C-alpha angles and dihedrals in degrees: 000000000000120000092240091057095047094047104054104166097164096112098032107083121081119223114266111254106199092190089082121070091216094054112125131197110250106267137187115208122197112197125195104208126204093230138113118280090255099050106132115164128156122224107056106049134037091220135005124204110213126214092266090059096254116141114225109200107205105167136023109266091234091063117098106226114210106225119025097101123014113253094348106080100107115102093001141114121222120208123180134196113212091209113139099088114200128121123344119256114279 
């Protein structure tokens, strides 16, 4: 499965409502984590791409996660690449 097919974000982002001071432009964040290739943990990212290229979708893309990017989590999608190799988690 290609990455573009597995990450369909076309219906995820909500329209920007500039009447609210906390409104944020829809944003896609790609994180490069300093984790082993097999690090898959829910809570921080919507999807994690493991070292073998598989996409592990952990949360719906329309859910605002609390901690992937400081102060910029509203109306965004967080993807992460588990790409640093190394030893497995203890």
